[in-house]
C-alpha distance (Angstrom), angle and dihedral (degrees) to the residues before:
residue distance angle dihedral
X1 . . .
X2 3.80 . .
X3 3.77 114.8 .
X4 3.78 113.3 -98.9
X5 3.78 136.5 170.5
X6 3.78 95.3 -107.5
X7 3.80 97.1 52.0
X8 3.80 90.7 42.0
X9 3.81 92.3 51.3
X10 3.79 92.9 44.2
X11 3.80 89.8 54.5
X12 3.79 89.6 52.3
X13 3.79 91.9 48.5
X14 3.80 93.6 61.5
X15 3.80 87.5 88.8
X16 3.81 88.2 68.4
X17 3.78 92.4 -135.4
X18 3.78 115.7 176.5
X19 3.78 118.1 -120.5
X20 3.78 109.6 -95.5
X21 3.79 139.1 123.7
X22 3.79 91.7 -93.9
X23 3.81 99.2 36.1
X24 3.80 108.2 46.7
X25 3.78 95.9 141.7
X26 3.80 92.7 133.3
X27 3.82 88.8 78.3
X28 3.78 93.9 -139.5
X29 3.76 150.5 24.1
X30 3.81 125.2 -138.2
X31 3.81 114.4 -147.0
X32 3.80 113.3 -152.0
X33 3.80 133.4 170.0
X34 3.76 137.7 -146.6
X35 3.81 88.2 -126.0
X36 3.76 142.4 -10.3
X37 3.81 118.2 -71.5
X38 3.80 95.4 23.8
X39 3.81 95.1 124.6
X40 3.81 104.8 -90.5
X41 3.79 93.4 144.8
X42 3.80 92.3 44.9
X43 3.81 91.9 52.3
X44 3.82 93.5 42.4
X45 3.81 90.4 51.4
X46 3.81 95.1 47.2
X47 3.81 91.4 48.6
X48 3.80 91.5 46.5
X49 3.80 91.9 50.4
X50 3.80 91.1 50.9
X51 3.80 91.9 51.9
X52 3.80 92.7 46.5
X53 3.79 89.9 51.5
X54 3.80 87.4 56.6
X55 3.79 90.1 55.9
X56 3.80 99.2 -101.6
X57 3.79 122.2 143.5
X58 3.79 103.0 -127.6
X59 3.77 126.8 -170.8
X60 3.79 121.3 -157.0
X61 3.78 125.9 -154.9
X62 3.80 134.7 177.2
X63 3.82 106.5 -178.1
X64 3.80 94.2 -155.3
X65 3.80 137.6 -4.2
X66 3.77 134.3 -169.3
X67 3.77 130.5 -169.5
X68 3.77 122.8 33.1
X69 3.78 139.1 175.1
X70 3.78 117.8 -138.4
X71 3.79 89.8 -143.0
X72 3.82 93.2 56.2
X73 3.82 130.7 60.6
X74 3.79 111.9 -104.9
X75 3.79 122.0 -116.5
X76 3.80 88.1 -106.6
X77 3.80 91.8 54.0
X78 3.80 91.7 48.9
X79 3.80 92.0 49.0
X80 3.80 92.9 47.5
X81 3.80 91.6 50.8
X82 3.81 92.0 48.0
X83 3.81 90.3 53.4
X84 3.82 91.1 47.7
X85 3.80 89.3 -125.5
X86 3.79 127.3 147.3
X87 3.81 98.7 -165.0
X88 3.80 124.1 129.3
X89 3.79 112.2 -79.7
X90 3.81 90.9 -119.9
X91 3.80 87.6 72.0
X92 3.80 89.9 56.7
X93 3.81 96.5 40.8
X94 3.82 115.6 8.0
X95 3.81 95.0 -178.4
X96 3.80 124.7 46.6
X97 3.79 129.7 166.8
X98 3.78 128.2 -169.5
X99 3.81 105.7 -135.3
X100 3.81 119.2 83.0
X101 3.78 95.4 -123.8
X102 3.80 133.9 101.5
X103 3.82 107.7 -59.4
X104 3.84 96.7 -107.7
X105 3.82 90.2 51.0
X106 3.81 93.3 44.6
X107 3.81 90.0 48.1
X108 3.82 92.6 50.3
X109 3.80 89.9 52.6
X110 3.81 86.4 61.7
X111 3.79 93.6 45.0
X112 3.79 90.1 -107.2
X113 3.80 139.4 110.1
X114 3.79 132.4 -136.3
X115 3.80 107.1 -103.4
X116 3.82 101.5 -128.3
X117 3.79 94.3 -166.8
X118 3.80 91.6 51.7
X119 3.80 90.8 53.5
X120 3.80 86.4 72.0
X121 3.80 105.3 24.2
X122 3.79 91.8 50.7
X123 3.80 86.8 74.7
X124 3.81 91.7 61.5
X125 3.80 91.6 85.3
X126 3.81 88.2 70.2
X127 3.80 93.8 57.5
X128 3.80 106.5 117.7
X129 3.79 91.6 4.9
X130 3.81 99.1 84.5
X131 3.77 142.3 28.5
X132 3.79 93.3 -141.9
X133 3.78 130.9 22.4
X134 3.80 117.1 -150.8
X135 3.80 110.5 -158.4
X136 3.79 120.6 -165.6
X137 3.79 121.3 -157.6
X138 3.80 126.5 -145.1
X139 3.79 121.1 -114.2
X140 3.78 120.9 -24.0
X141 3.78 127.6 -18.8
X142 3.81 93.8 -93.6
X143 3.79 96.6 35.2
X144 3.82 113.1 126.6
X145 3.78 108.5 -103.2
X146 3.79 94.3 178.3
X147 3.79 137.7 0.3
X148 3.82 91.8 -77.6
X149 3.79 107.2 18.6
X150 3.78 139.3 69.2
X151 3.79 124.5 -152.9
X152 3.81 90.4 -98.2
X153 3.81 90.9 50.7
X154 3.79 87.9 57.1
X155 3.80 91.0 45.9
X156 3.80 88.6 56.9
X157 3.81 89.8 56.9
X158 3.80 91.4 52.1
X159 3.79 93.1 44.4
X160 3.79 94.0 -155.0
X161 3.81 124.7 142.8
X162 3.79 113.1 -95.7
X163 3.77 129.4 -119.7
X164 3.80 107.5 -159.2
X165 3.81 117.6 -151.5
X166 3.80 115.6 -157.9
X167 3.80 128.3 -175.1
X168 3.80 106.2 -126.3
X169 3.79 97.7 -129.1
X170 3.79 141.3 100.8
X171 3.81 108.9 -47.2
X172 3.80 94.4 27.4
X173 3.79 95.0 118.9
X174 3.80 94.6 51.7
X175 3.80 92.9 45.3
X176 3.79 91.6 47.6
X177 3.80 95.8 49.8
X178 3.81 92.5 46.4
X179 3.80 90.6 50.8
X180 3.81 92.9 47.2
X181 3.80 90.3 50.7
X182 3.81 92.2 50.0
X183 3.80 91.7 48.2
X184 3.79 94.4 47.7
X185 3.82 91.6 49.4
X186 3.80 87.3 58.5
X187 3.79 93.1 49.3
X188 3.80 93.6 -109.7
X189 3.79 121.5 147.1
X190 3.79 116.8 -134.3
X191 3.77 103.7 -148.4
X192 3.78 95.9 -170.0
X193 3.78 145.4 -25.1
X194 3.80 123.0 -122.2
X195 3.81 116.0 -156.1
X196 3.78 106.4 -151.8
X197 3.79 120.8 -162.9
X198 3.80 106.3 -145.6
X199 3.81 120.6 -148.5
X200 3.80 116.4 -97.7
X201 3.80 91.9 9.1
X202 3.82 124.1 121.5
X203 3.78 106.7 -107.6
X204 3.77 125.9 -121.8
X205 3.79 86.6 -148.2
X206 3.77 114.7 -161.2
X207 3.81 93.1 -38.4
X208 3.79 94.1 84.0
X209 3.78 91.6 48.9
X210 3.80 92.8 50.5
X211 3.80 93.4 48.7
X212 3.80 92.9 48.0
X213 3.81 89.7 49.6
X214 3.81 89.4 50.9
X215 3.81 95.4 49.0
X216 3.81 98.2 35.3
X217 3.80 104.0 38.6
X218 3.76 115.6 -174.3
X219 3.80 95.4 28.8
X220 3.79 111.8 114.1
X221 3.79 117.2 -129.9
X222 3.79 126.4 -158.7
X223 3.76 136.8 179.8
X224 3.79 118.4 -132.6
X225 3.80 87.8 -103.1
X226 3.81 89.5 58.6
X227 3.82 99.8 54.8
X228 3.79 91.1 114.0
X229 3.81 87.3 68.7
X230 3.81 88.6 65.9
X231 3.78 90.6 65.9
X232 3.78 99.3 35.8
């Protein structure tokens, strides 16, 4: 088998190292969300910037994206800037579609299909170019990312620990527990949960955090102002 980032990272992950600044043996981290527009890119960028500031070579990868505004930087552009990389955007996001729908729907509107093989092999460019690859999903954890795969199905192929981003609002507890259950059924490890307070959204305060801690004991929870604790 030809060497590729996924098999290389999975070999490294056999040590079972926990995600931290000093124990990044897993080779990567897969950022997922309980829904679309919960702040996955924001959290991925802040975490990437923190790691870069510590001197780590960080790769960033979004397997597919759909929906973009010409007046706003794309997720791929934001991720590339956070990682202080100057590579072509196709190495950050090899598949992009214009319509703001799930990738397979957006692709069909252009008479195209999401290339399922490329979702994974597109990460190979980063092999040897980074110490840690941060992968960001599209939409929610069970959102279709191609004609036959959800985001969590793709996460299984990568085999990286998950960082779950949750919008701290009404419904957060239910969405979090459903996502944790789906991840655990697939044998995926959720490294931590990030509660993100969205602008102009009623806050769940500390109540959501307490309930998630009660119903998901052992899973670490951070606010966006506590991301540095993830790499301590």
